[in-house]
TORPA-4810 file (N, C-alpha, C, O; in nm, 3 decimals):
<nodes>
NODE_1_2.398_2.867_9.405_2.477_2.959_9.308_2.484_2.858_9.199_2.477_2.737_9.218_M
NODE_2_2.500_2.920_9.076_2.512_2.823_8.952_2.674_2.828_8.925_2.757_2.912_8.959_S
NODE_3_2.685_2.730_8.864_2.846_2.686_8.838_2.882_2.802_8.717_2.802_2.855_8.640_R
NODE_4_3.018_2.820_8.724_3.071_2.927_8.613_3.029_2.888_8.479_2.976_2.973_8.407_P
NODE_5_3.053_2.736_8.426_2.997_2.675_8.299_2.889_2.707_8.244_2.863_2.721_8.124_D
NODE_6_2.798_2.722_8.375_2.671_2.772_8.355_2.603_2.891_8.270_2.506_2.907_8.196_D
NODE_7_2.723_2.975_8.330_2.705_3.118_8.284_2.801_3.179_8.196_2.835_3.297_8.200_E
NODE_8_2.848_3.077_8.105_2.956_3.105_8.017_3.068_3.160_8.029_3.140_3.222_7.950_G
NODE_9_3.082_3.116_8.188_3.227_3.152_8.225_3.329_3.026_8.266_3.289_2.919_8.311_L
NODE_10_3.444_3.054_8.246_3.550_2.923_8.236_3.691_2.984_8.287_3.735_3.093_8.251_V
NODE_11_3.751_2.898_8.372_3.886_2.924_8.433_3.962_2.985_8.331_3.910_2.990_8.220_K
NODE_12_4.075_3.031_8.346_4.185_3.060_8.272_4.256_2.944_8.168_4.294_2.958_8.052_V
NODE_13_4.258_2.838_8.247_4.313_2.711_8.214_4.233_2.649_8.113_4.284_2.590_8.018_S
NODE_14_4.104_2.660_8.129_4.004_2.621_8.008_3.992_2.726_7.895_3.987_2.688_7.778_V
NODE_15_3.989_2.824_7.920_3.996_2.954_7.811_4.125_2.921_7.723_4.139_2.923_7.600_L
NODE_16_4.199_2.896_7.807_4.355_2.861_7.739_4.365_2.733_7.629_4.420_2.751_7.520_A
NODE_17_4.318_2.630_7.659_4.302_2.498_7.601_4.197_2.535_7.499_4.220_2.498_7.383_K
NODE_18_4.085_2.601_7.522_3.998_2.634_7.438_4.045_2.716_7.273_4.023_2.684_7.156_M
NODE_19_4.108_2.814_7.329_4.180_2.920_7.243_4.332_2.867_7.190_4.385_2.929_7.098_S
NODE_20_4.385_2.779_7.235_4.540_2.723_7.196_4.613_2.813_7.219_4.715_2.820_7.149_G
NODE_21_4.587_2.925_7.333_4.692_3.059_7.365_4.739_3.000_7.532_4.657_2.947_7.606_V
NODE_22_4.833_3.014_7.557_4.907_2.986_7.712_4.829_3.061_7.797_4.791_3.164_7.741_P
NODE_23_4.787_3.049_7.921_4.722_3.117_8.014_4.776_3.224_8.059_4.706_3.309_8.114_A
NODE_24_4.916_3.239_8.042_4.996_3.342_8.083_4.984_3.449_7.995_4.975_3.565_8.036_A
NODE_25_4.982_3.417_7.861_4.941_3.518_7.732_4.816_3.576_7.782_4.814_3.695_7.814_T
NODE_26_4.722_3.511_7.789_4.581_3.555_7.800_4.584_3.657_7.924_4.516_3.760_7.916_I
NODE_27_4.649_3.634_8.020_4.651_3.717_8.132_4.709_3.841_8.099_4.667_3.946_8.146_K
NODE_28_4.828_3.833_8.001_4.876_3.946_7.968_4.826_4.063_7.889_4.853_4.182_7.901_H
NODE_29_4.729_3.987_7.785_4.627_4.045_7.708_4.530_4.157_7.790_4.493_4.271_7.763_Y
NODE_30_4.508_4.068_7.901_4.407_4.152_8.007_4.481_4.259_8.057_4.433_4.373_8.056_V
NODE_31_4.599_4.234_8.102_4.716_4.345_8.165_4.720_4.473_8.048_4.723_4.591_8.084_R
NODE_32_4.720_4.439_7.932_4.749_4.541_7.825_4.593_4.590_7.779_4.570_4.664_7.683_E
NODE_33_4.521_4.549_7.843_4.364_4.610_7.796_4.324_4.552_7.647_4.259_4.623_7.571_G
NODE_34_4.359_4.445_7.617_4.305_4.395_7.507_4.166_4.290_7.534_4.097_4.249_7.441_L
NODE_35_4.147_4.265_7.644_4.071_4.155_7.705_4.004_4.232_7.831_4.062_4.324_7.888_L
NODE_36_3.886_4.188_7.864_3.830_4.255_7.990_3.859_4.183_8.102_3.885_4.063_8.110_P
NODE_37_3.851_4.263_8.186_3.887_4.196_8.340_3.789_4.065_8.367_3.674_4.051_8.324_E
NODE_38_3.856_3.982_8.441_3.790_3.850_8.432_3.675_3.893_8.576_3.679_3.997_8.643_P
NODE_39_3.588_3.786_8.589_3.488_3.792_8.692_3.537_3.730_8.807_3.545_3.607_8.809_V
NODE_40_3.575_3.804_8.913_3.624_3.745_9.059_3.530_3.700_9.135_3.435_3.769_9.171_R
NODE_41_3.552_3.555_9.173_3.445_3.547_9.257_3.501_3.536_9.405_3.427_3.537_9.504_R
NODE_42_3.630_3.527_9.410_3.703_3.520_9.539_3.842_3.608_9.508_3.846_3.672_9.403_S
NODE_43_3.947_3.611_9.591_4.075_3.672_9.557_4.163_3.583_9.463_4.251_3.632_9.392_R
NODE_44_4.134_3.450_9.468_4.237_3.359_9.356_4.162_3.279_9.283_4.204_3.180_9.222_N
NODE_45_3.989_3.337_9.287_3.933_3.258_9.163_3.869_3.336_9.093_3.780_3.408_9.139_M
NODE_46_3.914_3.332_8.939_3.866_3.460_8.837_3.823_3.372_8.723_3.899_3.290_8.672_A
NODE_47_3.693_3.393_8.682_3.630_3.310_8.536_3.652_3.425_8.407_3.663_3.545_8.432_Y
NODE_48_3.654_3.380_8.292_3.641_3.451_8.175_3.558_3.391_8.093_3.556_3.270_8.075_Y
NODE_49_3.487_3.470_8.042_3.388_3.482_7.933_3.451_3.365_7.814_3.561_3.376_7.761_D
NODE_50_3.363_3.266_7.792_3.409_3.152_7.675_3.412_3.231_7.554_3.496_3.211_7.466_R
NODE_51_3.300_3.341_7.544_3.291_3.400_7.400_3.435_3.488_7.381_3.434_3.555_7.278_A
NODE_52_3.540_3.497_7.450_3.651_3.553_7.404_3.741_3.468_7.314_3.830_3.528_7.254_L
NODE_53_3.730_3.339_7.297_3.806_3.235_7.238_3.849_3.306_7.075_3.962_3.304_7.028_V
NODE_54_3.731_3.364_7.009_3.755_3.389_6.909_3.854_3.524_6.882_3.935_3.538_6.790_G
NODE_55_3.819_3.629_7.003_3.903_3.759_6.993_4.041_3.702_7.033_4.136_3.750_6.972_R
NODE_56_4.068_3.612_7.120_4.191_3.586_7.171_4.289_3.536_7.036_4.406_3.571_7.017_I
NODE_57_4.206_3.444_6.950_4.265_3.391_6.839_4.303_3.489_6.768_4.413_3.470_6.715_Q
NODE_58_4.250_3.597_6.744_4.283_3.691_6.628_4.385_3.757_6.682_4.487_3.771_6.614_R
NODE_59_4.380_3.814_6.817_4.515_3.881_6.834_4.622_3.817_6.828_4.721_3.872_6.780_I
NODE_60_4.629_3.681_6.877_4.747_3.596_6.839_4.770_3.581_6.708_4.888_3.580_6.671_K
NODE_61_4.659_3.566_6.608_4.688_3.566_6.457_4.765_3.713_6.402_4.855_3.742_6.324_E
NODE_62_4.699_3.761_6.464_4.788_3.933_6.437_4.928_3.939_6.451_5.013_3.973_6.369_L
NODE_63_4.940_3.898_6.577_5.101_3.880_6.629_5.165_3.799_6.519_5.250_3.857_6.452_Q
NODE_64_5.138_3.682_6.493_5.186_3.572_6.441_5.187_3.618_6.288_5.291_3.587_6.229_R
NODE_65_5.107_3.674_6.225_5.125_3.677_6.083_5.153_3.805_6.040_5.198_3.809_5.925_T
NODE_66_5.137_3.939_6.113_5.154_4.064_6.073_5.268_4.125_6.177_5.329_4.231_6.163_R
NODE_67_5.280_4.036_6.277_5.403_4.089_6.351_5.367_4.252_6.420_5.444_4.349_6.416_F
NODE_68_5.262_4.250_6.468_5.204_4.373_6.518_5.231_4.408_6.684_5.182_4.336_6.771_L
NODE_69_5.290_4.491_6.706_5.257_4.510_6.859_5.132_4.526_6.944_5.039_4.586_6.891_P
NODE_70_5.114_4.477_7.075_4.991_4.453_7.107_4.896_4.610_7.098_4.777_4.615_7.067_L
NODE_71_4.975_4.716_7.129_4.936_4.844_7.098_4.860_4.892_7.002_4.760_4.964_7.012_K
NODE_72_4.925_4.838_6.888_4.866_4.863_6.737_4.740_4.771_6.745_4.631_4.815_6.710_V
NODE_73_4.756_4.644_6.790_4.630_4.518_6.783_4.512_4.607_6.865_4.400_4.631_6.820_I
NODE_74_4.556_4.641_6.975_4.437_4.707_7.061_4.361_4.811_6.989_4.240_4.826_7.003_R
NODE_75_4.433_4.880_6.914_4.387_4.991_6.842_4.291_4.941_6.709_4.175_4.975_6.686_T
NODE_76_4.352_4.877_6.654_4.258_4.801_6.535_4.134_4.724_6.590_4.027_4.730_6.528_V
NODE_77_4.147_4.649_6.710_4.053_4.571_6.737_3.935_4.673_6.814_3.821_4.673_6.768_L
NODE_78_3.965_4.750_6.920_3.891_4.798_6.995_3.835_4.955_6.957_3.716_4.983_6.955_D
NODE_79_3.960_5.066_6.924_3.900_5.190_6.889_3.842_5.209_6.781_3.760_5.300_6.773_E
NODE_80_3.871_5.128_6.671_3.821_5.132_6.545_3.677_5.069_6.521_3.608_5.084_6.420_S
NODE_81_3.646_4.989_6.640_3.520_4.934_6.619_3.489_4.842_6.501_3.375_4.818_6.462_A
NODE_82_3.613_4.789_6.441_3.594_4.688_6.339_3.616_4.550_6.362_3.657_4.484_6.267_L
NODE_83_3.596_4.497_6.471_3.602_4.358_6.505_3.457_4.296_6.427_3.451_4.176_6.398_E
NODE_84_3.371_4.367_6.405_3.245_4.317_6.330_3.221_4.333_6.205_3.122_4.301_6.139_N
NODE_85_3.364_4.408_6.160_3.322_4.442_6.004_3.405_4.346_5.929_3.454_4.247_5.982_E
NODE_86_3.423_4.381_5.787_3.492_4.320_5.670_3.619_4.260_5.730_3.692_4.341_5.786_D
NODE_87_3.654_4.152_5.729_3.801_4.115_5.786_3.906_4.175_5.681_4.023_4.186_5.718_E
NODE_88_3.867_4.216_5.544_3.963_4.294_5.452_4.010_4.384_5.544_4.129_4.379_5.574_T
NODE_89_3.917_4.488_5.607_3.956_4.624_5.645_4.072_4.598_5.778_4.172_4.668_5.790_V
NODE_90_4.046_4.517_5.845_4.158_4.511_5.978_4.270_4.439_5.924_4.379_4.462_5.976_T
NODE_91_4.262_4.335_5.805_4.365_4.298_5.755_4.469_4.416_5.678_4.592_4.421_5.690_A
NODE_92_4.384_4.508_5.597_4.468_4.612_5.540_4.530_4.728_5.643_4.644_4.774_5.635_T
NODE_93_4.432_4.765_5.739_4.499_4.825_5.842_4.632_4.753_5.891_4.741_4.794_5.851_I
NODE_94_4.624_4.669_5.958_4.744_4.574_6.017_4.852_4.586_5.893_4.964_4.623_5.929_A
NODE_95_4.834_4.559_5.748_4.938_4.592_5.700_4.993_4.717_5.672_5.115_4.728_5.662_R
NODE_96_4.921_4.810_5.660_4.980_4.940_5.639_5.050_4.993_5.742_5.152_5.058_5.719_V
NODE_97_4.998_4.971_5.881_5.076_5.005_6.028_5.199_4.944_6.021_5.301_5.002_6.057_L
NODE_98_5.198_4.799_5.967_5.337_4.700_5.994_5.439_4.796_5.932_5.541_4.831_5.992_Q
NODE_99_5.398_4.845_5.784_5.511_4.900_5.718_5.583_5.015_5.775_5.692_5.054_5.734_Q
NODE_100_5.518_5.068_5.871_5.610_5.163_5.936_5.640_5.129_6.076_5.743_5.181_6.120_T
NODE_101_5.572_5.052_6.159_5.591_5.035_6.285_5.664_4.909_6.300_5.696_4.881_6.415_S
NODE_102_5.690_4.842_6.224_5.791_4.694_6.248_5.913_4.711_6.154_5.963_4.605_6.118_E
NODE_103_5.970_4.821_6.108_6.097_4.817_6.036_6.191_4.834_6.100_6.177_4.894_6.207_S
NODE_104_6.299_4.795_6.066_6.441_4.838_6.131_6.493_4.704_6.237_6.431_4.599_6.249_G
NODE_105_6.592_4.730_6.290_6.619_4.588_6.339_6.596_4.570_6.505_6.635_4.667_6.570_T
NODE_106_6.547_4.477_6.570_6.522_4.468_6.705_6.642_4.493_6.786_6.757_4.463_6.754_P
NODE_107_6.605_4.548_6.886_6.704_4.591_6.983_6.690_4.531_7.135_6.591_4.577_7.192_R
NODE_108_6.758_4.449_7.205_6.757_4.411_7.337_6.751_4.546_7.423_6.780_4.658_7.381_T
NODE_109_6.710_4.514_7.548_6.742_4.594_7.650_6.902_4.626_7.677_6.935_4.744_7.695_R
NODE_110_6.987_4.537_7.680_7.096_4.550_7.708_7.206_4.613_7.590_7.316_4.665_7.608_S
NODE_111_7.122_4.584_7.443_7.206_4.685_7.362_7.153_4.809_7.339_7.216_4.886_7.267_E
NODE_112_7.048_4.843_7.388_6.996_4.976_7.394_7.063_5.066_7.528_7.089_5.186_7.518_L
NODE_113_7.079_5.012_7.612_7.141_5.055_7.723_7.302_5.095_7.673_7.342_5.211_7.677_I
NODE_114_7.387_4.981_7.627_7.469_4.990_7.571_7.515_5.103_7.450_7.632_5.135_7.433_A
NODE_115_7.432_5.142_7.392_7.409_5.254_7.301_7.409_5.416_7.342_7.422_5.513_7.267_S
NODE_116_7.389_5.412_7.499_7.355_5.511_7.561_7.225_5.552_7.604_7.202_5.667_7.643_G
NODE_117_7.127_5.449_7.597_6.982_5.502_7.655_7.002_5.479_7.801_7.040_5.372_7.849_I
NODE_118_6.969_5.607_7.881_6.969_5.555_8.005_6.841_5.469_8.052_6.726_5.490_8.014_D
NODE_119_6.886_5.363_8.148_6.816_5.288_8.226_6.690_5.333_8.306_6.586_5.267_8.319_P
NODE_120_6.711_5.434_8.347_6.600_5.494_8.422_6.487_5.570_8.323_6.368_5.579_8.354_E
NODE_121_6.541_5.620_8.208_6.461_5.666_8.126_6.396_5.544_8.063_6.275_5.557_8.046_Q
NODE_122_6.450_5.428_8.023_6.363_5.353_7.961_6.273_5.280_8.052_6.174_5.220_8.010_L
NODE_123_6.306_5.286_8.179_6.196_5.228_8.278_6.094_5.330_8.274_5.986_5.275_8.257_Q
NODE_124_6.081_5.474_8.282_6.012_5.571_8.255_5.887_5.553_8.151_5.765_5.555_8.166_A
NODE_125_5.992_5.531_8.015_5.892_5.511_7.921_5.791_5.396_7.933_5.672_5.399_7.904_L
NODE_126_5.875_5.276_7.991_5.758_5.192_8.006_5.664_5.176_8.119_5.590_5.078_8.131_L
NODE_127_5.668_5.279_8.207_5.573_5.287_8.290_5.487_5.382_8.249_5.374_5.388_8.297_Q
NODE_128_5.534_5.475_8.146_5.404_5.534_8.077_5.311_5.466_7.968_5.209_5.507_7.912_L
NODE_129_5.377_5.353_7.958_5.330_5.267_7.824_5.360_5.308_7.703_5.309_5.254_7.605_G
NODE_130_5.446_5.408_7.693_5.481_5.442_7.556_5.574_5.336_7.467_5.563_5.323_7.345_V
NODE_131_5.641_5.282_7.529_5.729_5.147_7.492_5.678_5.032_7.539_5.627_5.028_7.651_V
NODE_132_5.686_4.923_7.456_5.658_4.809_7.546_5.761_4.696_7.479_5.787_4.715_7.360_R
NODE_133_5.819_4.589_7.540_5.894_4.478_7.494_5.780_4.408_7.362_5.659_4.427_7.368_P
NODE_134_5.842_4.333_7.257_5.775_4.264_7.166_5.759_4.156_7.232_5.852_4.110_7.298_A
NODE_135_5.624_4.089_7.223_5.583_3.956_7.238_5.658_3.828_7.221_5.651_3.729_7.294_D
NODE_136_5.747_3.849_7.090_5.773_3.732_7.016_5.906_3.685_7.029_5.957_3.591_6.968_R
NODE_137_5.973_3.781_7.139_6.105_3.724_7.174_6.135_3.678_7.319_6.072_3.731_7.411_Y
NODE_138_6.227_3.584_7.344_6.217_3.526_7.497_6.302_3.646_7.575_6.277_3.651_7.696_D
NODE_139_6.388_3.734_7.532_6.457_3.849_7.582_6.398_3.959_7.571_6.333_3.991_7.471_E
NODE_140_6.412_4.028_7.669_6.340_4.158_7.670_6.391_4.244_7.538_6.502_4.295_7.542_E
NODE_141_6.322_4.255_7.441_6.361_4.339_7.292_6.240_4.423_7.260_6.124_4.396_7.292_T
NODE_142_6.285_4.538_7.186_6.206_4.636_7.135_6.246_4.622_6.991_6.353_4.579_6.948_Y
NODE_143_6.119_4.676_6.905_6.132_4.664_6.754_6.051_4.804_6.730_5.986_4.865_6.814_V
NODE_144_6.074_4.842_6.585_6.022_4.934_6.509_5.986_5.078_6.583_6.076_5.152_6.624_G
NODE_145_5.883_5.101_6.592_5.837_5.269_6.665_5.904_5.299_6.778_5.941_5.412_6.810_D
NODE_146_5.924_5.156_6.864_5.969_5.168_7.000_6.113_5.190_7.006_6.148_5.265_7.097_D
NODE_147_6.202_5.144_6.934_6.325_5.182_6.916_6.343_5.301_6.868_6.419_5.377_6.928_V
NODE_148_6.286_5.336_6.767_6.279_5.480_6.684_6.276_5.587_6.804_6.366_5.669_6.820_E
NODE_149_6.163_5.577_6.884_6.125_5.688_6.999_6.251_5.687_7.082_6.293_5.796_7.122_I
NODE_150_6.318_5.576_7.113_6.418_5.578_7.218_6.556_5.646_7.136_6.644_5.724_7.175_M
NODE_151_6.531_5.577_7.008_6.689_5.675_6.939_6.644_5.807_6.915_6.728_5.891_6.948_R
NODE_152_6.549_5.849_6.872_6.515_6.023_6.901_6.541_6.092_7.000_6.597_6.202_6.996_V
NODE_153_6.497_6.024_7.114_6.506_6.082_7.274_6.662_6.089_7.287_6.711_6.187_7.343_L
NODE_154_6.747_5.986_7.236_6.902_5.979_7.252_6.952_6.101_7.163_7.043_6.171_7.207_G
NODE_155_6.894_6.127_7.042_6.977_6.221_6.958_6.944_6.344_7.044_7.040_6.418_7.066_A
NODE_156_6.817_6.382_7.102_6.802_6.495_7.158_6.880_6.526_7.281_6.907_6.644_7.305_A
NODE_157_6.912_6.445_7.347_7.031_6.438_7.445_7.159_6.461_7.418_7.239_6.514_7.495_R
NODE_158_7.183_6.418_7.295_7.314_6.454_7.227_7.317_6.577_7.183_7.427_6.633_7.172_K
NODE_159_7.201_6.642_7.149_7.203_6.797_7.094_7.181_6.900_7.190_7.147_7.015_7.160_A
NODE_160_7.201_6.851_7.319_7.188_6.913_7.439_7.041_6.946_7.508_7.021_7.024_7.601_G
NODE_161_6.958_6.880_7.449_6.809_6.891_7.530_6.833_6.786_7.621_6.845_6.667_7.592_L
NODE_162_6.842_6.850_7.761_6.861_6.773_7.874_6.728_6.713_7.917_6.627_6.742_7.852_T
NODE_163_6.720_6.626_8.026_6.580_6.576_8.077_6.499_6.670_8.152_6.386_6.632_8.184_E
NODE_164_6.545_6.805_8.192_6.481_6.897_8.230_6.410_6.976_8.130_6.298_7.023_8.146_G
NODE_165_6.487_6.990_8.018_6.426_7.064_7.894_6.303_6.959_7.811_6.207_7.008_7.752_M
NODE_166_6.321_6.851_7.818_6.268_6.753_7.729_6.243_6.627_7.793_6.299_6.528_7.748_L
NODE_167_6.148_6.615_7.915_6.144_6.483_7.990_6.088_6.414_7.942_6.000_6.462_7.870_P
NODE_168_6.099_6.267_7.945_6.054_6.147_7.889_5.895_6.185_7.889_5.833_6.182_7.782_A
NODE_169_5.821_6.227_8.030_5.694_6.228_8.060_5.621_6.320_7.969_5.498_6.322_7.969_E
NODE_170_5.690_6.395_7.891_5.603_6.459_7.778_5.524_6.393_7.676_5.440_6.445_7.603_I
NODE_171_5.567_6.257_7.679_5.539_6.154_7.585_5.374_6.115_7.630_5.285_6.110_7.545_L
NODE_172_5.353_6.093_7.758_5.239_6.080_7.780_5.129_6.169_7.777_5.012_6.135_7.797_H
NODE_173_5.178_6.313_7.746_5.086_6.431_7.698_5.063_6.417_7.555_4.955_6.458_7.515_D
NODE_174_5.161_6.357_7.451_5.140_6.340_7.320_5.062_6.208_7.312_4.986_6.198_7.215_Y
NODE_175_5.069_6.104_7.399_4.969_5.999_7.359_4.835_6.021_7.398_4.749_5.962_7.333_A
NODE_176_4.801_6.089_7.485_4.696_6.135_7.511_4.596_6.212_7.390_4.485_6.180_7.349_R
NODE_177_4.666_6.302_7.360_4.632_6.390_7.241_4.623_6.324_7.132_4.531_6.355_7.056_C
NODE_178_4.703_6.231_7.098_4.702_6.131_6.971_4.586_6.043_6.993_4.510_6.028_6.898_L
NODE_179_4.561_5.985_7.098_4.425_5.905_7.162_4.296_5.960_7.092_4.203_5.889_7.052_R
NODE_180_4.303_6.089_7.082_4.177_6.196_7.051_4.179_6.172_6.941_4.075_6.125_6.893_A
NODE_181_4.294_6.191_6.853_4.309_6.219_6.716_4.282_6.099_6.644_4.234_6.116_6.532_L
NODE_182_4.301_5.978_6.683_4.308_5.827_6.639_4.141_5.825_6.667_4.073_5.831_6.565_V
NODE_183_4.085_5.819_6.766_3.942_5.819_6.767_3.849_5.918_6.661_3.738_5.882_6.621_D
NODE_184_3.894_6.014_6.634_3.814_6.136_6.559_3.878_6.042_6.401_3.788_6.014_6.322_A
NODE_185_3.995_6.005_6.367_4.013_5.945_6.243_3.922_5.818_6.209_3.872_5.803_6.098_E
NODE_186_3.906_5.728_6.317_3.843_5.594_6.279_3.682_5.639_6.283_3.592_5.582_6.220_L
NODE_187_3.669_5.724_6.348_3.499_5.758_6.320_3.480_5.844_6.198_3.364_5.849_6.156_A
NODE_188_3.547_5.894_6.152_3.554_5.958_6.003_3.548_5.848_5.906_3.466_5.841_5.815_L
NODE_189_3.632_5.771_5.930_3.641_5.634_5.855_3.541_5.528_5.851_3.538_5.453_5.753_F
NODE_190_3.455_5.513_5.951_3.346_5.458_5.978_3.226_5.486_5.887_3.161_5.410_5.815_R
NODE_191_3.214_5.644_5.916_3.093_5.723_5.874_3.135_5.737_5.723_3.034_5.753_5.655_R
NODE_192_3.235_5.737_5.656_3.276_5.759_5.542_3.319_5.636_5.467_3.229_5.578_5.407_G
NODE_193_3.432_5.588_5.459_3.483_5.472_5.380_3.407_5.342_5.395_3.383_5.271_5.298_V
NODE_194_3.369_5.313_5.516_3.318_5.184_5.548_3.147_5.193_5.491_3.089_5.091_5.453_L
NODE_195_3.091_5.311_5.492_2.957_5.300_5.432_2.926_5.321_5.294_2.814_5.292_5.252_R
NODE_196_3.022_5.372_5.215_3.022_5.440_5.088_3.124_5.339_5.002_3.113_5.354_4.880_A
NODE_197_3.219_5.241_5.044_3.267_5.223_4.948_3.226_5.050_4.874_3.142_4.988_4.939_A
NODE_198_3.266_5.000_4.784_3.220_4.903_4.722_3.293_4.786_4.781_3.415_4.796_4.791_Q
NODE_199_3.233_4.673_4.822_3.321_4.563_4.872_3.506_4.532_4.792_3.618_4.510_4.838_P
NODE_200_3.447_4.546_4.658_3.569_4.511_4.581_3.692_4.620_4.609_3.812_4.602_4.588_E
NODE_201_3.625_4.742_4.666_3.729_4.845_4.649_3.767_4.897_4.797_3.835_4.997_4.815_D
NODE_202_3.721_4.827_4.886_3.730_4.843_5.018_3.885_4.826_5.081_3.923_4.905_5.167_L
NODE_203_3.972_4.718_5.033_4.098_4.712_5.092_4.185_4.831_5.030_4.271_4.882_5.102_S
NODE_204_4.168_4.877_4.895_4.256_4.967_4.840_4.215_5.117_4.896_4.305_5.198_4.923_A
NODE_205_4.095_5.146_4.911_4.050_5.273_4.990_4.090_5.276_5.127_4.133_5.377_5.183_L
NODE_206_4.073_5.146_5.188_4.139_5.179_5.319_4.289_5.175_5.349_4.333_5.216_5.456_T
NODE_207_4.360_5.128_5.260_4.546_5.152_5.223_4.540_5.304_5.221_4.614_5.371_5.293_E
NODE_208_4.452_5.358_5.138_4.453_5.502_5.075_4.429_5.579_5.193_4.510_5.667_5.220_A
NODE_209_4.323_5.557_5.273_4.290_5.629_5.391_4.413_5.641_5.486_4.471_5.745_5.517_A
NODE_210_4.438_5.532_5.519_4.566_5.531_5.649_4.656_5.597_5.617_4.705_5.681_5.692_V
NODE_211_4.712_5.568_5.462_4.857_5.598_5.449_4.821_5.770_5.402_4.914_5.850_5.401_T
NODE_212_4.671_5.819_5.362_4.665_5.991_5.351_4.690_6.049_5.510_4.760_6.143_5.546_L
NODE_213_4.603_5.952_5.593_4.618_6.022_5.747_4.732_6.028_5.827_4.745_6.103_5.924_S
NODE_214_4.844_5.920_5.771_4.971_5.923_5.830_5.045_6.090_5.780_5.098_6.173_5.854_E
NODE_215_5.025_6.096_5.647_5.090_6.213_5.592_5.030_6.357_5.648_5.091_6.454_5.694_R
NODE_216_4.898_6.335_5.630_4.802_6.478_5.661_4.835_6.526_5.797_4.854_6.648_5.802_L
NODE_217_4.848_6.452_5.926_4.860_6.484_6.014_5.017_6.558_6.045_5.039_6.649_6.126_V
NODE_218_5.102_6.499_5.968_5.236_6.542_6.002_5.240_6.697_5.912_5.303_6.787_5.967_V
NODE_219_5.178_6.727_5.780_5.154_6.842_5.715_5.099_6.935_5.802_5.156_7.039_5.834_L
NODE_220_4.951_6.888_5.854_4.862_6.998_5.940_4.961_7.037_6.086_4.967_7.149_6.136_M
NODE_221_5.020_6.939_6.126_5.084_6.973_6.228_5.196_7.076_6.223_5.219_7.149_6.320_R
NODE_222_5.273_7.082_6.100_5.360_7.191_6.095_5.319_7.322_6.045_5.388_7.422_6.067_R
NODE_223_5.194_7.328_5.970_5.128_7.430_5.932_5.075_7.513_6.061_5.062_7.635_6.065_K
NODE_224_5.039_7.399_6.196_4.991_7.487_6.302_5.097_7.542_6.383_5.090_7.647_6.447_L
NODE_225_5.201_7.462_6.376_5.298_7.501_6.468_5.416_7.595_6.444_5.449_7.679_6.528_L
NODE_226_5.465_7.582_6.352_5.548_7.662_6.285_5.502_7.828_6.324_5.580_7.901_6.385_V
NODE_227_5.381_7.870_6.287_5.351_8.004_6.308_5.334_8.053_6.445_5.338_8.172_6.477_P
NODE_228_5.313_7.941_6.532_5.307_7.995_6.658_5.447_7.971_6.737_5.476_8.024_6.844_R
NODE_229_5.517_7.895_6.675_5.654_7.896_6.762_5.746_8.043_6.700_5.843_8.095_6.755_M
NODE_230_5.682_8.087_6.573_5.764_8.207_6.530_5.731_8.318_6.610_5.807_8.407_6.648_R
NODE_231_5.575_8.300_6.640_5.539_8.447_6.734_5.599_8.435_6.862_5.638_8.535_6.922_K
NODE_232_5.612_8.290_6.922_5.690_8.284_7.037_5.829_8.356_7.048_5.877_8.420_7.141_L
NODE_233_5.875_8.329_6.933_6.016_8.350_6.925_6.042_8.535_6.904_6.134_8.608_6.941_A
NODE_234_5.914_8.562_6.826_5.933_8.718_6.815_5.913_8.794_6.946_5.977_8.891_6.986_E
NODE_235_5.796_8.721_7.013_5.754_8.800_7.143_5.904_8.808_7.258_5.931_8.902_7.332_G
NODE_236_5.968_8.703_7.245_6.069_8.640_7.352_6.160_8.795_7.296_6.189_8.891_7.367_A
NODE_237_6.186_8.780_7.164_6.289_8.877_7.126_6.260_9.017_7.167_6.356_9.084_7.205_A
NODE_238_6.130_9.077_7.164_6.073_9.210_7.186_6.065_9.209_7.316_6.079_9.327_7.348_L
NODE_239_6.047_9.132_7.433_6.082_9.152_7.549_6.235_9.151_7.586_6.280_9.204_7.687_H
NODE_240_6.314_9.080_7.483_6.471_9.072_7.548_6.518_9.235_7.514_6.592_9.297_7.591_T
NODE_241_6.472_9.284_7.408_6.547_9.412_7.370_6.475_9.520_7.384_6.522_9.627_7.345_F
NODE_242_6.332_9.513_7.449_6.288_9.626_7.516_6.329_9.732_7.582_6.362_9.699_7.696_A
NODE_243_6.344_9.870_7.556_6.422_9.961_7.663_6.368_9.948_7.783_6.247_9.933_7.799_P
NODE_244_6.472_9.952_7.896_6.415_9.959_8.018_6.392_10.084_8.079_6.469_10.178_8.058_S
NODE_245_6.262_10.097_8.177_6.243_10.209_8.208_6.289_10.247_8.371_6.245_10.341_8.437_H
NODE_246_6.370_10.165_8.405_6.447_10.178_8.507_6.521_10.303_8.533_6.610_10.320_8.450_A
NODE_247_6.515_10.370_8.600_6.614_10.491_8.643_6.784_10.451_8.685_6.862_10.540_8.719_E
</nodes>
């Protein structure tokens, strides 16, 4: 049997040294789906492709310079298939997403619970993968959209929407549908902007496309949702006030 090095495979300690990223962080990237599972020769022996060094360094760089959460980095690197495209595109997408996803004050777990977030609800959100602690803090800390998601759910509870009416698990269905939407958007982006744009215009056009899609999705959802909700309400009213045929 050939040695792992002969096949381009190395232990995580070697990969950590080659990439300059701690082994624990590399394993975390694997758990979060940013890196492929290692090749396992036995229960306690795992080997990684040395070709992952560049990708690992890129992930860390996006965390360090763009302050992006891993879920956004995964979208930029994987779902968009932009890893081998112009670096300008990736940097622009990261910057546009950062403007909306990393704003606001970071909140620790204890601060969120003190503000009224139910610990069980927070745990449910973590299990669903809807929120994740930011990697750059020692203490379990949440930032940007993760904090906003919990704030919105908290406001819903205060408004009288109980767990039975609006369970946290509904976000799992939202995420599933939105992943399909993201796939469609990025496919259109690759076929349209990437193929037609001049290199000098790529950054500006990428920013315009990402910003447009953010707004367009909100508006189209509203146009589709409002009429259907109105019909639902009208149907409920007719049922309520329909004359009874009972003797």
